[in-house]
C-alpha positions as a LaTeX table, in Angstrom:
\begin{tabular}{lrrr}
\hline
Residue & $x$ (\AA) & $y$ (\AA) & $z$ (\AA) \\
\hline
Met1 & 107.98 & 136.57 & 119.75 \\
Pro2 & 109.84 & 135.28 & 116.65 \\
Glu3 & 107.79 & 133.33 & 114.11 \\
Arg4 & 109.23 & 130.77 & 111.70 \\
Asn5 & 107.75 & 128.71 & 108.89 \\
Cys6 & 108.28 & 125.26 & 107.37 \\
Asp7 & 106.26 & 122.61 & 105.57 \\
Ala8 & 106.10 & 120.21 & 108.51 \\
Val9 & 107.20 & 120.26 & 112.12 \\
Val10 & 107.89 & 116.86 & 113.71 \\
Cys11 & 107.79 & 116.82 & 117.51 \\
Gly12 & 109.89 & 114.04 & 118.99 \\
Ala13 & 113.04 & 112.32 & 117.69 \\
Gly14 & 112.39 & 108.71 & 118.65 \\
Val15 & 112.12 & 106.16 & 115.88 \\
Gly16 & 108.65 & 107.38 & 114.84 \\
Gly17 & 109.69 & 111.03 & 114.68 \\
Leu18 & 112.99 & 110.37 & 112.91 \\
Ala19 & 111.30 & 108.06 & 110.40 \\
Ala20 & 108.62 & 110.69 & 109.75 \\
Ala21 & 111.22 & 113.45 & 109.29 \\
Phe22 & 113.18 & 111.20 & 106.91 \\
Ala23 & 110.13 & 110.22 & 104.86 \\
Leu24 & 108.66 & 113.73 & 104.65 \\
Ala25 & 111.98 & 115.26 & 103.60 \\
Ala26 & 112.30 & 112.56 & 100.95 \\
Arg27 & 109.00 & 113.89 & 99.58 \\
Gly28 & 110.66 & 117.27 & 99.11 \\
Leu29 & 109.28 & 118.97 & 102.23 \\
Asp30 & 111.14 & 121.36 & 104.49 \\
Val31 & 110.97 & 119.77 & 107.95 \\
Leu32 & 111.73 & 121.07 & 111.43 \\
Leu33 & 112.48 & 118.25 & 113.89 \\
Leu34 & 112.15 & 119.01 & 117.61 \\
Glu35 & 113.57 & 116.90 & 120.43 \\
Lys36 & 113.56 & 117.94 & 124.08 \\
Gln37 & 116.52 & 115.68 & 124.95 \\
Arg38 & 119.95 & 116.79 & 123.75 \\
Arg39 & 121.09 & 113.18 & 123.25 \\
Pro40 & 119.20 & 109.86 & 123.10 \\
Ala41 & 118.95 & 107.73 & 126.21 \\
Ala42 & 120.51 & 104.25 & 126.10 \\
Ile43 & 117.30 & 102.32 & 126.74 \\
Ala44 & 116.62 & 98.64 & 126.06 \\
Lys45 & 113.64 & 99.01 & 123.73 \\
Gly46 & 112.94 & 98.98 & 120.02 \\
Glu47 & 115.74 & 96.61 & 119.02 \\
Val48 & 114.04 & 94.08 & 116.70 \\
Leu49 & 112.92 & 95.02 & 113.18 \\
Gln50 & 110.19 & 92.84 & 111.69 \\
Pro51 & 110.15 & 91.95 & 107.95 \\
Gly52 & 107.53 & 94.62 & 107.22 \\
Ser53 & 109.89 & 97.30 & 108.54 \\
Val54 & 112.84 & 95.73 & 106.75 \\
Asp55 & 110.91 & 96.16 & 103.49 \\
Val56 & 110.37 & 99.86 & 104.28 \\
Leu57 & 114.05 & 100.35 & 105.11 \\
Arg58 & 114.96 & 98.66 & 101.82 \\
Glu59 & 112.63 & 101.04 & 99.94 \\
Trp60 & 114.19 & 104.02 & 101.74 \\
Gly61 & 117.74 & 102.88 & 100.96 \\
Leu62 & 118.51 & 102.28 & 104.64 \\
Leu63 & 118.74 & 98.50 & 104.80 \\
Glu64 & 122.31 & 98.24 & 103.57 \\
Pro65 & 123.49 & 101.01 & 105.95 \\
Leu66 & 121.75 & 99.11 & 108.76 \\
Arg67 & 123.70 & 95.98 & 107.85 \\
Glu68 & 126.92 & 97.98 & 107.65 \\
Arg69 & 126.28 & 99.15 & 111.21 \\
Gly70 & 126.47 & 95.51 & 112.29 \\
Ala71 & 122.78 & 94.62 & 112.57 \\
Val72 & 122.25 & 90.91 & 113.30 \\
Arg73 & 120.02 & 88.95 & 110.90 \\
Leu74 & 117.54 & 86.68 & 112.68 \\
Glu75 & 115.75 & 83.72 & 111.12 \\
Arg76 & 112.77 & 83.03 & 113.35 \\
Leu77 & 110.93 & 83.54 & 116.62 \\
Val78 & 110.69 & 80.41 & 118.78 \\
Leu79 & 108.72 & 79.86 & 121.98 \\
Arg80 & 109.87 & 76.98 & 124.18 \\
Glu81 & 109.09 & 75.28 & 127.44 \\
Ala82 & 111.37 & 76.09 & 130.37 \\
Asp83 & 113.48 & 73.04 & 129.54 \\
Gly84 & 113.93 & 74.05 & 125.90 \\
Arg85 & 111.28 & 71.95 & 124.15 \\
Glu86 & 109.70 & 73.85 & 121.23 \\
Val87 & 106.11 & 75.03 & 121.65 \\
Met88 & 105.61 & 77.45 & 118.73 \\
Val89 & 107.83 & 78.45 & 115.82 \\
Phe90 & 107.38 & 81.57 & 113.68 \\
Asp91 & 109.39 & 80.63 & 110.58 \\
Tyr92 & 109.87 & 83.87 & 108.63 \\
Pro93 & 111.83 & 82.47 & 105.65 \\
Ala94 & 108.91 & 80.09 & 104.99 \\
Leu95 & 106.61 & 83.00 & 104.05 \\
Asp96 & 105.85 & 83.47 & 100.37 \\
Gly97 & 108.37 & 85.62 & 98.54 \\
Gly98 & 111.29 & 84.24 & 100.53 \\
Gly99 & 114.01 & 86.37 & 102.00 \\
His100 & 111.93 & 87.51 & 104.97 \\
Arg101 & 114.16 & 88.07 & 108.00 \\
Leu102 & 114.27 & 90.05 & 111.21 \\
Tyr103 & 117.19 & 92.26 & 112.23 \\
Ser104 & 118.30 & 93.31 & 115.67 \\
His105 & 120.41 & 96.28 & 116.74 \\
Asp106 & 120.80 & 98.56 & 119.74 \\
His107 & 118.12 & 101.24 & 119.95 \\
Pro108 & 120.57 & 104.19 & 119.83 \\
Asp109 & 122.10 & 102.72 & 116.65 \\
Ile110 & 118.69 & 102.46 & 115.00 \\
Leu111 & 118.05 & 106.08 & 115.92 \\
Gly112 & 121.50 & 106.92 & 114.54 \\
Leu113 & 120.68 & 105.17 & 111.27 \\
Phe114 & 117.83 & 107.60 & 110.63 \\
Ala115 & 119.66 & 110.61 & 112.07 \\
Asp116 & 122.70 & 110.09 & 109.85 \\
His117 & 120.59 & 109.88 & 106.70 \\
Leu118 & 118.28 & 112.86 & 107.20 \\
Ala119 & 118.20 & 115.13 & 104.16 \\
Asp120 & 119.50 & 118.68 & 104.29 \\
Arg121 & 115.85 & 119.79 & 104.21 \\
Val122 & 115.56 & 118.69 & 107.87 \\
Arg123 & 116.52 & 121.22 & 110.55 \\
Trp124 & 116.96 & 119.62 & 113.95 \\
Trp125 & 116.49 & 121.58 & 117.15 \\
Arg126 & 117.76 & 119.58 & 120.13 \\
Gly127 & 116.82 & 120.66 & 123.62 \\
Ala128 & 113.56 & 122.06 & 122.21 \\
Arg129 & 110.06 & 121.06 & 123.23 \\
Ala130 & 106.67 & 121.74 & 121.69 \\
Ala131 & 104.89 & 123.46 & 124.57 \\
Asp132 & 101.58 & 124.03 & 122.81 \\
Leu133 & 99.71 & 123.91 & 119.51 \\
Leu134 & 98.95 & 126.96 & 117.41 \\
Arg135 & 95.57 & 127.29 & 115.69 \\
Asp136 & 93.82 & 129.53 & 113.21 \\
Gly137 & 90.38 & 131.11 & 113.64 \\
Ser138 & 88.64 & 127.88 & 112.61 \\
Gly139 & 90.50 & 125.84 & 115.22 \\
Arg140 & 92.74 & 124.11 & 112.68 \\
Ile141 & 96.23 & 123.33 & 113.99 \\
Thr142 & 98.76 & 125.52 & 112.17 \\
Gly143 & 101.99 & 124.99 & 114.11 \\
Val144 & 103.56 & 124.73 & 117.54 \\
Arg145 & 104.95 & 127.00 & 120.22 \\
Val146 & 108.53 & 125.90 & 120.88 \\
Val147 & 110.54 & 126.47 & 124.04 \\
Arg148 & 114.32 & 126.13 & 123.79 \\
Asp149 & 117.18 & 127.68 & 125.71 \\
Glu150 & 114.64 & 129.70 & 127.75 \\
Ala151 & 113.39 & 131.34 & 124.52 \\
Thr152 & 110.05 & 130.84 & 122.77 \\
Asp153 & 109.38 & 130.60 & 119.04 \\
Asp154 & 106.14 & 130.15 & 117.16 \\
Val155 & 106.64 & 127.75 & 114.25 \\
Arg156 & 103.94 & 127.76 & 111.58 \\
Ala157 & 103.49 & 124.73 & 109.33 \\
Pro158 & 100.60 & 123.18 & 107.35 \\
Leu159 & 101.41 & 119.87 & 109.07 \\
Val160 & 102.34 & 119.07 & 112.67 \\
Val161 & 103.48 & 115.52 & 113.45 \\
Ala162 & 103.15 & 114.42 & 117.08 \\
Ala163 & 105.78 & 111.80 & 117.88 \\
Asp164 & 106.13 & 112.64 & 121.56 \\
Gly165 & 105.44 & 109.29 & 123.17 \\
Val166 & 102.89 & 107.56 & 125.39 \\
Ser167 & 102.23 & 110.63 & 127.54 \\
Ser168 & 101.96 & 112.88 & 124.47 \\
Arg169 & 101.41 & 116.53 & 125.39 \\
Leu170 & 100.30 & 117.30 & 121.82 \\
Arg171 & 97.70 & 114.53 & 121.80 \\
Ala172 & 96.20 & 116.05 & 124.93 \\
Arg173 & 96.38 & 119.59 & 123.48 \\
Ala174 & 94.58 & 118.36 & 120.37 \\
Gly175 & 91.79 & 116.90 & 122.53 \\
Ile176 & 92.29 & 113.34 & 121.29 \\
Pro177 & 91.21 & 110.79 & 123.94 \\
Ala178 & 93.56 & 107.99 & 124.97 \\
Arg179 & 93.59 & 105.82 & 128.08 \\
Pro180 & 96.92 & 104.03 & 128.50 \\
Thr181 & 96.54 & 100.84 & 130.55 \\
Glu182 & 99.56 & 99.51 & 132.41 \\
Tyr183 & 100.22 & 95.78 & 132.48 \\
Ala184 & 100.51 & 94.30 & 135.97 \\
His185 & 103.94 & 92.83 & 135.25 \\
Arg186 & 107.16 & 94.47 & 134.09 \\
Leu187 & 110.22 & 93.42 & 132.11 \\
Ala188 & 113.71 & 93.44 & 133.58 \\
Ser189 & 116.30 & 93.88 & 130.83 \\
Phe190 & 119.94 & 92.75 & 130.91 \\
Asp191 & 122.80 & 93.21 & 128.42 \\
Leu192 & 124.81 & 89.96 & 128.40 \\
Arg193 & 128.30 & 89.53 & 126.96 \\
Thr194 & 127.62 & 86.18 & 125.35 \\
Glu195 & 126.13 & 84.79 & 122.16 \\
Val196 & 122.85 & 82.97 & 121.46 \\
Pro197 & 121.44 & 81.50 & 118.21 \\
Ala198 & 120.25 & 83.90 & 115.49 \\
Glu199 & 116.62 & 83.95 & 116.59 \\
Val200 & 114.27 & 85.59 & 119.04 \\
Gly201 & 113.87 & 82.93 & 121.71 \\
Gly202 & 111.20 & 82.91 & 124.39 \\
Leu203 & 110.93 & 80.55 & 127.37 \\
Leu204 & 107.54 & 79.97 & 128.99 \\
Thr205 & 108.10 & 79.47 & 132.70 \\
Asp206 & 105.86 & 79.27 & 135.73 \\
Arg207 & 107.19 & 82.68 & 136.76 \\
Gly208 & 106.59 & 84.28 & 133.38 \\
Leu209 & 108.35 & 84.93 & 130.09 \\
Arg210 & 112.11 & 84.90 & 129.52 \\
Leu211 & 113.08 & 86.33 & 126.13 \\
His212 & 116.47 & 86.68 & 124.46 \\
Tyr213 & 118.00 & 87.57 & 121.11 \\
Pro214 & 121.49 & 88.43 & 119.83 \\
Leu215 & 122.84 & 91.95 & 119.47 \\
Pro216 & 125.96 & 93.15 & 117.63 \\
Gly217 & 129.36 & 92.53 & 119.21 \\
Gly218 & 128.61 & 89.01 & 120.44 \\
Arg219 & 126.05 & 90.26 & 122.97 \\
Thr220 & 122.59 & 89.12 & 124.03 \\
Arg221 & 119.53 & 91.01 & 125.21 \\
Leu222 & 117.75 & 89.08 & 127.96 \\
Tyr223 & 114.33 & 90.06 & 129.29 \\
Ala224 & 112.75 & 88.55 & 132.38 \\
Gln225 & 109.10 & 89.05 & 133.28 \\
Val226 & 108.77 & 90.22 & 136.89 \\
Thr227 & 106.02 & 91.47 & 139.14 \\
Ala228 & 105.90 & 95.18 & 139.89 \\
Asp229 & 107.68 & 94.75 & 143.24 \\
Glu230 & 109.74 & 91.61 & 142.58 \\
Leu231 & 113.05 & 93.43 & 142.24 \\
Arg232 & 112.31 & 96.41 & 144.46 \\
Gly233 & 115.37 & 96.96 & 146.62 \\
Val234 & 117.03 & 93.78 & 145.37 \\
Lys235 & 120.74 & 94.17 & 144.63 \\
Gly236 & 124.11 & 92.54 & 145.17 \\
Ala237 & 123.92 & 88.98 & 146.42 \\
Gly238 & 120.13 & 89.18 & 146.44 \\
Leu239 & 120.02 & 89.95 & 142.73 \\
Thr240 & 122.48 & 87.12 & 142.02 \\
Gly241 & 120.28 & 84.74 & 143.99 \\
Trp242 & 117.24 & 85.92 & 142.08 \\
Ala243 & 118.93 & 85.20 & 138.71 \\
Glu244 & 120.09 & 81.78 & 139.89 \\
Gly245 & 116.54 & 80.99 & 140.98 \\
Ala246 & 115.24 & 82.06 & 137.57 \\
Val247 & 117.64 & 79.58 & 135.94 \\
Arg248 & 116.50 & 76.79 & 138.24 \\
Asp249 & 112.95 & 77.49 & 137.03 \\
Ala250 & 114.12 & 77.56 & 133.40 \\
Pro251 & 116.96 & 75.07 & 132.87 \\
Ala252 & 117.31 & 76.12 & 129.22 \\
Leu253 & 118.86 & 79.36 & 130.52 \\
Glu254 & 121.70 & 77.50 & 132.25 \\
Pro255 & 124.29 & 78.30 & 129.51 \\
Leu256 & 123.58 & 82.02 & 129.99 \\
Leu257 & 123.99 & 82.06 & 133.78 \\
Pro258 & 127.70 & 83.02 & 133.97 \\
Ala259 & 127.17 & 85.95 & 131.61 \\
Trp260 & 123.93 & 86.88 & 133.40 \\
Arg261 & 125.74 & 87.10 & 136.74 \\
Glu262 & 128.24 & 89.50 & 135.16 \\
Ala263 & 125.45 & 91.58 & 133.56 \\
Leu264 & 123.24 & 92.12 & 136.60 \\
Gly265 & 124.49 & 95.70 & 136.88 \\
Ser266 & 123.03 & 96.48 & 133.43 \\
Arg267 & 119.48 & 95.94 & 134.71 \\
Gln268 & 116.73 & 98.20 & 133.41 \\
Leu269 & 113.14 & 97.85 & 134.59 \\
Leu270 & 110.52 & 98.63 & 131.96 \\
Arg271 & 106.91 & 99.56 & 132.66 \\
Leu272 & 104.55 & 98.25 & 129.98 \\
Phe273 & 101.52 & 99.99 & 128.53 \\
Arg274 & 98.77 & 99.29 & 126.05 \\
Phe275 & 96.47 & 101.81 & 124.37 \\
Thr276 & 95.12 & 103.01 & 121.05 \\
Ala277 & 94.10 & 106.66 & 120.74 \\
Ala278 & 90.56 & 107.40 & 119.62 \\
Arg279 & 91.99 & 108.71 & 116.34 \\
Met280 & 95.40 & 109.41 & 114.83 \\
Thr281 & 94.69 & 112.82 & 113.31 \\
Ala282 & 93.12 & 116.20 & 113.84 \\
Pro283 & 92.95 & 119.01 & 111.25 \\
Gly284 & 96.59 & 119.90 & 110.66 \\
Leu285 & 97.95 & 117.16 & 112.97 \\
Ala286 & 99.10 & 113.55 & 112.50 \\
Met287 & 100.28 & 111.26 & 115.27 \\
Val288 & 102.89 & 108.55 & 114.75 \\
Gly289 & 104.27 & 105.87 & 117.03 \\
Glu290 & 103.58 & 105.81 & 120.75 \\
Ser291 & 101.78 & 109.13 & 120.75 \\
Ala292 & 98.97 & 107.22 & 118.97 \\
His293 & 99.35 & 103.63 & 120.19 \\
Ala294 & 101.41 & 101.37 & 122.41 \\
Val295 & 101.62 & 97.59 & 122.71 \\
His296 & 103.42 & 95.06 & 124.88 \\
Pro297 & 107.00 & 94.64 & 123.56 \\
Met298 & 106.80 & 90.83 & 123.49 \\
Ala299 & 105.50 & 90.83 & 119.91 \\
Ala300 & 108.16 & 93.37 & 118.79 \\
Gln301 & 105.55 & 95.57 & 117.11 \\
Gly302 & 105.89 & 99.02 & 118.72 \\
Met303 & 108.90 & 100.38 & 116.79 \\
Asn304 & 107.77 & 98.58 & 113.65 \\
Thr305 & 104.30 & 100.12 & 113.77 \\
Ala306 & 105.89 & 103.57 & 114.21 \\
Ile307 & 107.98 & 103.08 & 111.05 \\
Ala308 & 104.86 & 101.93 & 109.18 \\
Asp309 & 103.03 & 105.05 & 110.41 \\
Ala310 & 105.76 & 107.31 & 109.01 \\
His311 & 105.77 & 105.44 & 105.70 \\
Ala312 & 101.97 & 105.68 & 105.35 \\
Leu313 & 101.89 & 109.37 & 106.31 \\
Ala314 & 104.44 & 110.34 & 103.66 \\
Ala315 & 102.63 & 108.24 & 101.05 \\
Ala316 & 99.30 & 109.90 & 101.87 \\
Leu317 & 100.75 & 113.40 & 101.51 \\
Gly318 & 102.46 & 112.83 & 98.20 \\
Pro319 & 105.13 & 115.12 & 96.74 \\
Gly320 & 105.07 & 118.86 & 96.27 \\
Pro321 & 104.13 & 121.91 & 98.35 \\
Leu322 & 101.56 & 121.54 & 101.09 \\
Arg323 & 98.30 & 123.50 & 101.22 \\
Pro324 & 96.19 & 123.16 & 104.37 \\
Ser325 & 93.19 & 121.75 & 102.49 \\
Asp326 & 95.37 & 119.16 & 100.73 \\
Val327 & 97.01 & 118.23 & 104.04 \\
Asp328 & 93.66 & 117.61 & 105.71 \\
Asp329 & 92.48 & 115.45 & 102.80 \\
Ala330 & 95.73 & 113.47 & 103.09 \\
Leu331 & 95.29 & 113.11 & 106.85 \\
Ala332 & 91.84 & 111.62 & 106.28 \\
Gly333 & 93.50 & 109.06 & 104.01 \\
Tyr334 & 96.20 & 108.41 & 106.59 \\
Gln335 & 93.55 & 107.81 & 109.25 \\
Arg336 & 91.74 & 105.31 & 107.01 \\
Ala337 & 94.98 & 103.54 & 106.11 \\
Arg338 & 96.29 & 103.18 & 109.64 \\
Ser339 & 93.32 & 102.85 & 112.00 \\
Gly340 & 92.45 & 99.25 & 111.07 \\
Trp341 & 96.10 & 98.22 & 111.05 \\
Val342 & 96.77 & 99.72 & 114.47 \\
Arg343 & 93.70 & 98.04 & 115.99 \\
His344 & 94.84 & 94.74 & 114.46 \\
Ile345 & 98.35 & 95.10 & 115.93 \\
Asp346 & 96.86 & 95.96 & 119.32 \\
Arg347 & 94.64 & 92.88 & 119.38 \\
Met348 & 97.34 & 90.57 & 118.04 \\
Ser349 & 99.98 & 91.81 & 120.49 \\
His350 & 97.63 & 91.65 & 123.46 \\
Asp351 & 96.38 & 88.16 & 122.62 \\
Ala352 & 99.95 & 86.91 & 122.21 \\
Thr353 & 100.94 & 88.61 & 125.46 \\
Arg354 & 98.15 & 86.94 & 127.41 \\
Met355 & 99.10 & 83.51 & 126.09 \\
Ile356 & 102.73 & 83.74 & 127.18 \\
Thr357 & 102.73 & 86.00 & 130.26 \\
Asp358 & 99.75 & 84.66 & 132.22 \\
Thr359 & 101.26 & 82.93 & 135.25 \\
Ser360 & 98.02 & 81.46 & 136.61 \\
Trp361 & 97.62 & 77.69 & 136.35 \\
Ala362 & 94.64 & 77.94 & 134.00 \\
Gly363 & 96.26 & 80.69 & 131.91 \\
Arg364 & 99.47 & 78.71 & 131.43 \\
Leu365 & 97.57 & 75.58 & 130.45 \\
Leu366 & 95.28 & 77.34 & 127.96 \\
Gly367 & 98.00 & 79.54 & 126.46 \\
Arg368 & 100.40 & 76.69 & 125.79 \\
Arg369 & 97.64 & 74.49 & 124.42 \\
Met370 & 96.69 & 77.20 & 121.92 \\
Leu371 & 100.31 & 77.82 & 120.96 \\
Arg372 & 101.01 & 74.12 & 120.37 \\
Arg373 & 97.90 & 73.60 & 118.28 \\
Thr374 & 98.71 & 76.69 & 116.24 \\
Ser375 & 102.25 & 75.48 & 115.61 \\
Arg376 & 101.06 & 72.01 & 114.56 \\
Asn377 & 98.57 & 73.50 & 112.08 \\
Pro378 & 100.55 & 74.72 & 109.02 \\
Arg379 & 97.77 & 77.05 & 107.89 \\
Leu380 & 97.35 & 78.75 & 111.27 \\
Arg381 & 101.10 & 78.90 & 111.76 \\
Tyr382 & 101.48 & 80.64 & 108.41 \\
Val383 & 98.79 & 83.22 & 109.26 \\
Ala384 & 100.32 & 83.88 & 112.68 \\
Thr385 & 103.79 & 84.35 & 111.19 \\
Tyr386 & 102.48 & 86.62 & 108.43 \\
Asn387 & 100.75 & 88.84 & 110.99 \\
Met388 & 103.75 & 88.93 & 113.31 \\
Ala389 & 105.98 & 89.88 & 110.37 \\
Gly390 & 103.93 & 93.02 & 109.77 \\
Leu391 & 103.26 & 92.16 & 106.14 \\
Gly392 & 99.49 & 92.60 & 106.27 \\
Ile393 & 96.28 & 92.14 & 108.25 \\
Arg394 & 94.95 & 88.58 & 108.40 \\
Pro395 & 93.27 & 88.20 & 111.80 \\
Phe396 & 92.18 & 84.81 & 113.04 \\
Thr397 & 88.48 & 84.12 & 112.56 \\
Pro398 & 86.26 & 82.79 & 115.38 \\
Leu399 & 86.53 & 79.36 & 113.70 \\
Asp400 & 90.34 & 79.64 & 113.75 \\
Arg401 & 90.15 & 80.28 & 117.49 \\
Leu402 & 88.19 & 77.05 & 117.90 \\
His403 & 90.86 & 75.21 & 115.90 \\
Gln404 & 93.45 & 76.64 & 118.30 \\
Leu405 & 91.47 & 75.10 & 121.17 \\
Gly406 & 91.33 & 71.67 & 119.55 \\
Leu407 & 88.51 & 71.60 & 116.96 \\
Pro408 & 89.77 & 69.53 & 113.97 \\
Asp409 & 90.72 & 71.67 & 110.98 \\
Pro410 & 90.21 & 70.04 & 107.57 \\
Arg411 & 92.16 & 72.92 & 105.99 \\
Ala412 & 95.19 & 72.54 & 108.25 \\
Gln413 & 97.52 & 71.37 & 105.47 \\
Arg414 & 96.41 & 74.04 & 102.98 \\
Arg415 & 98.32 & 77.26 & 102.57 \\
Pro416 & 95.96 & 80.27 & 102.89 \\
Val417 & 94.44 & 81.20 & 99.53 \\
Trp418 & 95.82 & 84.77 & 99.72 \\
Ala419 & 99.38 & 83.57 & 100.35 \\
\hline
\end{tabular}
């Protein structure tokens, strides 16, 4: 069996894997990138970049190429009632430092951004999967067994990066526990040929969330929350009737109805998961992106957290050749740097999801009350926007939660002291 060597082998060429390969190669490492698919799937996910990720792309010299690819700059995230009345506004430009914006682009184009800027130090094997982990006598991970074109290669590397998604084979092979939990609802995605304002807009309806934002080429991504069986077997006139009923429940969507009717054939149905692995590393192994954690897409944190993982991993390793002992010390630092952040993103995303997707009478009442009180409190609104932007970790305190429920806040008009 042939054996090959490199500094790092990255398994999976989604955003997390591509970002990791880019960042590690920029550190001067020889990287082998593995991807079992020969070409990326056109899937409606990972399309909104939060300000924290925009800062990373700027540091990596990728922000201007992203703009040149036609990325759409977005100003804010706004949640509204079904009739269009504002409930909660996340005003990104209002954050300290100014210039904070979101960007949206099609997922394959974001993948292409990284792929087109990989250094020559990255070798990319498409149609290749990491079938198993290799270990030394101590049990330390020292590489992967790769299957491609019905042939098998053993690839040895001081560092293996698992970026192979929610059902990660490498996470299981490394013995790292994770229990993905599926949300009861799903999101139906549609690609509309029409334009909407330059913001992420969410409508809170009795039947669940409706979310839209612009994409390049005068297009709009529209998501509709549905039950697991709501669209099972629904097509043709039935699907048209379903969309028209959704607009009756959310009059603010009325301007989008003609384009929605035309876009019904673009439907994708997304299953939604939440989990955080027990840890993000093992000796010789680092996990990035959805191999280590997954959140509901409503808060637009999944792709952004994967980019932050790749950035933190490269920073922990530093430049120069890799020795196994140095790698494991760096992985301990990576674990410390990311574990608190990932838990914070999980809690924040799940709390936000519950407030806007709960369709019970009590859940809708409580969620909207908390959103309105947060929006009317400048201090809480600032903290919520800062967290959503991915700029740091500032969780709400138990007292803040009481202010969200209606307890008067004497500090409401004060900007947070750390801002």
